[in-house]
C-alpha positions in Angstrom: 130.5 138.6 35.6 131.2 135.5 37.7 130.9 133.4 34.6 133.3 135.6 32.5 135.9 135.4 35.3 135.5 131.7 35.4 136.1 131.6 31.6 139.1 133.8 31.8 140.5 131.6 34.7 140.1 128.6 32.6 141.8 130.3 29.6 144.7 131.4 31.7 145.1 127.9 33.2 145.0 126.4 29.7 147.8 128.9 28.5 150.0 128.1 31.6 149.6 124.5 31.1 150.4 124.6 27.4 153.6 126.7 28.1 154.6 124.3 30.7 154.3 121.4 28.2 156.9 123.0 25.7 160.2 121.2 25.5 163.6 123.0 26.0 165.9 123.6 23.0 168.0 120.6 22.0 171.7 120.7 22.4 173.2 120.6 18.9 177.0 120.4 17.8 176.9 123.9 16.4 179.8 125.2 14.3 180.5 128.7 15.7 181.7 130.0 12.2 178.5 129.0 10.6 175.9 131.1 12.6 174.0 133.9 11.1 170.6 135.9 11.4 168.0 136.9 8.8 164.7 138.8 9.2 161.9 140.4 7.4 160.7 144.1 8.2 160.9 144.4 12.0 162.8 141.2 12.0 165.2 142.8 9.5 165.8 145.7 12.0 166.2 143.1 14.8 168.7 141.1 12.6 171.1 144.1 12.0 170.7 144.9 15.9 171.6 141.3 16.6 174.7 141.4 14.2 175.9 144.8 15.5 175.5 143.9 19.2 177.1 140.4 18.7 179.3 140.5 15.6 181.4 137.7 17.3 178.3 135.4 17.1 176.5 136.4 13.9 179.0 136.1 11.1 176.2 136.7 8.5 173.0 138.8 8.2 170.2 138.8 5.7 168.1 142.0 6.0 164.8 141.8 4.0 163.0 145.3 3.8 164.8 146.8 6.6 166.8 150.0 7.2 170.1 151.0 9.1 171.1 150.0 12.6 169.8 152.6 15.1 167.5 154.3 12.7 164.6 154.9 15.1 166.8 156.4 18.0 164.4 155.2 20.6 161.5 157.0 19.1 158.2 155.4 17.7 157.5 158.6 15.5 161.0 158.3 14.0 160.4 154.5 13.3 157.2 155.3 11.6 158.5 158.2 9.6 162.3 158.3 8.7 162.7 154.6 9.1 159.7 153.3 7.2 158.7 156.2 4.8 162.1 157.7 4.4 160.9 161.2 5.4 163.2 162.7 6.4 166.0 160.4 5.2 167.8 158.4 7.6 171.2 160.2 8.4 173.6 157.3 7.6 176.8 159.0 8.7 175.2 159.9 12.1 174.1 156.3 12.7 177.5 155.0 11.9 179.1 157.5 14.2 176.7 156.4 17.0 177.5 152.6 16.1 181.2 153.4 16.6 180.6 155.1 19.7 178.5 152.3 21.3 181.1 149.8 20.1 184.0 151.9 21.8 181.8 152.0 25.0 181.3 148.3 25.0 177.6 148.5 24.5 177.6 146.7 21.2 180.3 144.2 20.1 183.7 145.2 18.6 183.1 146.3 15.0 186.5 144.6 14.0 184.6 141.4 14.6 182.6 142.1 11.4 185.7 141.1 9.4 184.9 138.7 6.9 181.1 138.7 7.6 178.5 138.5 4.8 175.6 140.9 4.8 172.8 140.5 2.2 170.2 143.4 1.8 167.0 142.3 -0.1 164.3 144.8 -0.7 161.7 145.1 -3.4 161.3 148.2 -5.5 157.5 148.0 -5.0 157.7 148.2 -1.2 155.1 150.7 0.1 155.7 149.8 3.6 159.4 150.3 4.1 160.5 152.7 1.3 163.3 151.4 -1.0 165.3 154.6 -0.1 165.2 153.4 3.6 166.5 150.0 2.7 169.1 151.6 0.5 170.3 153.5 3.5 170.6 150.1 5.3 173.0 149.1 2.6 174.9 152.4 2.8 175.2 151.9 6.6 177.1 148.7 6.1 179.0 149.9 3.2 180.2 153.0 5.3 181.1 150.8 8.1 183.2 148.6 5.8 184.9 151.5 4.3 185.6 153.4 7.6 186.5 150.9 10.2 190.0 149.5 9.8 190.1 145.9 8.9 186.8 145.4 7.4 187.7 145.6 3.8 186.8 142.0 3.5 183.3 142.4 4.8 181.0 141.6 1.9 177.9 143.6 1.5 175.4 143.0 -1.3 172.5 145.3 -2.0 169.8 143.4 -3.9 167.1 146.1 -4.5 166.1 145.9 -8.2 163.6 143.2 -7.9 159.8 143.8 -8.4 158.0 142.8 -5.1 156.1 144.5 -2.4 156.6 144.3 1.5 156.8 140.6 1.8 159.4 137.7 1.7 159.4 136.4 -1.9 159.0 132.6 -2.2 159.6 130.2 -5.2 156.1 129.5 -6.3 154.1 132.0 -8.6 150.9 133.7 -7.6 148.9 136.9 -7.4 150.3 138.2 -4.2 153.9 139.2 -5.2 152.9 142.9 -5.7 150.8 142.9 -2.4 151.5 143.1 1.3 148.9 140.7 2.7 149.1 137.9 5.3 151.2 135.8 5.8 153.6 138.1 3.8 155.1 135.4 1.7 154.8 136.7 -1.9 154.7 134.2 -4.7 157.1 135.9 -6.9 158.9 133.0 -8.5 162.0 134.1 -6.6 163.3 131.9 -3.8 164.5 134.4 -1.4 165.4 131.7 1.3 167.7 130.1 -1.2 169.3 133.3 -2.0 169.8 134.2 1.6 171.4 130.7 2.3 173.8 131.0 -0.9 174.7 134.6 0.3 175.4 133.6 4.0 176.7 130.2 3.7 177.9 129.6 0.3 176.8 127.3 -2.6 175.3 123.9 -1.3 176.7 120.6 -2.5 173.1 119.6 -3.5 169.6 121.0 -3.8 166.8 119.5 -1.8 163.2 119.3 -3.3 161.5 119.1 0.2 162.4 119.3 3.7 163.0 115.9 5.5 163.8 117.2 9.1 161.6 118.0 12.0 159.9 121.1 13.2 159.6 121.5 17.0 158.2 123.9 19.5 160.2 124.9 22.4 159.7 126.9 25.8 160.7 130.4 25.1 159.9 131.6 28.7 162.6 129.2 30.1 165.2 131.5 28.5 164.1 134.8 30.0 167.4 136.6 30.8 167.6 136.9 34.6 164.0 136.1 34.7 163.0 139.4 32.9 160.1 139.4 30.4 161.5 139.7 26.9 157.9 140.2 25.5 158.0 137.0 23.6 155.4 134.3 23.0 155.4 131.3 25.4 156.6 129.0 22.5 159.1 129.3 19.6 160.0 126.9 16.8 163.2 125.2 15.9 163.8 123.1 12.6 166.3 120.3 12.7 167.7 118.8 9.5 168.2 115.1 9.8 172.1 115.6 10.0 171.7 118.1 12.9 169.3 115.9 14.8 171.7 113.0 14.3 174.5 114.9 16.1 176.7 115.9 13.2 178.2 119.4 13.0 175.6 121.9 12.1 175.2 125.6 11.3 172.5 127.8 12.6 170.2 130.5 11.0 168.1 132.7 13.3 165.0 133.6 11.2 163.0 136.4 12.5 159.4 137.0 11.4 158.0 140.4 10.5 155.1 142.4 12.3 151.8 140.4 12.1 153.8 137.3 10.9 154.1 135.5 14.3 152.5 132.1 14.8 149.6 133.7 16.8 148.7 135.8 13.6 149.6 133.4 10.7 149.9 130.0 12.3 152.9 128.1 11.0 152.9 129.6 7.6 156.2 131.5 8.1 158.1 128.5 10.0 156.9 126.0 7.4 156.4 127.8 4.1 159.2 130.6 4.0 161.4 128.2 2.2 164.1 128.0 4.9 163.7 124.5 6.0 164.3 122.9 2.6 167.6 124.8 2.2 168.5 124.1 5.8 168.6 120.3 4.9 171.0 121.1 2.0 173.3 123.2 4.1 173.2 121.1 7.3 171.9 124.2 9.2 169.3 124.3 11.9 166.9 127.1 11.7 165.6 129.0 14.9 162.1 130.6 14.7 161.8 132.8 17.8 158.3 134.3 18.1 157.5 137.9 19.5 154.1 138.5 21.1 151.5 141.2 20.6 150.7 143.5 23.6 149.1 146.8 24.4 151.5 147.5 27.5 154.0 148.0 26.2 152.4 149.1 22.9 153.2 146.5 20.4 149.8 145.2 19.0 151.3 143.8 15.8 153.9 141.5 17.6 156.9 143.4 16.1 160.4 142.9 17.2 161.7 145.7 19.2 163.6 148.2 17.0 162.2 151.5 18.5 162.4 150.9 22.3 159.2 149.2 23.6 161.3 146.8 25.7 163.5 149.5 27.2 166.0 152.2 26.4 168.8 149.6 25.7 166.9 147.8 23.2 169.5 147.7 20.4 172.5 147.1 22.5 174.0 144.1 24.5 171.8 145.1 27.4 168.6 144.9 25.4 166.3 142.2 26.9 165.3 140.6 23.6 169.0 140.6 22.2 170.0 139.0 25.6 167.4 136.3 25.2 168.4 135.7 21.5 171.9 135.1 22.5 170.9 132.9 25.4 168.9 130.8 23.0 171.8 130.4 20.7 174.0 129.2 23.5 171.3 126.9 24.7 171.5 125.2 21.2 175.0 124.6 21.8 177.1 127.4 20.7 180.2 127.6 22.9 180.8 130.6 24.9 183.6 132.7 23.2 184.2 135.4 26.0 
């Protein structure tokens, strides 16, 4: 027992020392009109939460294999059933009504700030984890918002759900895992999802980049805990800086959110290096922030998912949610000017 306790103490000391060595986020010259969020699976649900809670910050969102905002209603059973399997189907009209009420109460951002935003919803027709019908409901949620909220007629919503791939993020190379949902959940489908996401959110680039030339850094996530509160994140996250951003030139920002079991502890640096975002970041002069969730059993989140059902608290999908507050603090730490 004494030997075991000694090993645990050494492990704890090592983790604390490693976390203390992490650097803060760099200060960039961010263009506030070029800030967007993207995510896969739980990261997709988190991305739509980020955009709805802070539409004045996130002017674009790419939702890969995710459903409508507020789908789980704070219930894990609903998340696993209606919001993944589609049984029963998500009630889009009720979810839109809830979003409008939350916005009116100031618990999420003014929906009018979605004007001109770009939303890209990508999902595979062979996805057995998050049913295509659920992802389709996510698209209908945005379309209903656009058509029912005054001033949102110019919000662009694209539903891209006809492609043949499973529950993963498609990458440009070809392989035998496109129709599978296996770690690290990057399907070699011959379709460059990262390139499509950048084109949808930021427009066409002036040039293509064959390989990334910037730098991937780790940073101290614990230093950004809102009011010192645990946001249930890993000690370290990643940020990719294209050469132009590192040199102090004006820079956009994409927040890229991993899916469940896709954090660095589970897959190493596969997602942050191989998903394809960094190469396109160079072409667009856009930094990429890769926050990292952490696995836990108290609260119950063994697969390091982002909170889209309430494990971090009842306000998880509002401006009061601890993970959303952390995310906004991180964006401001990178140099986004305060708007309000």
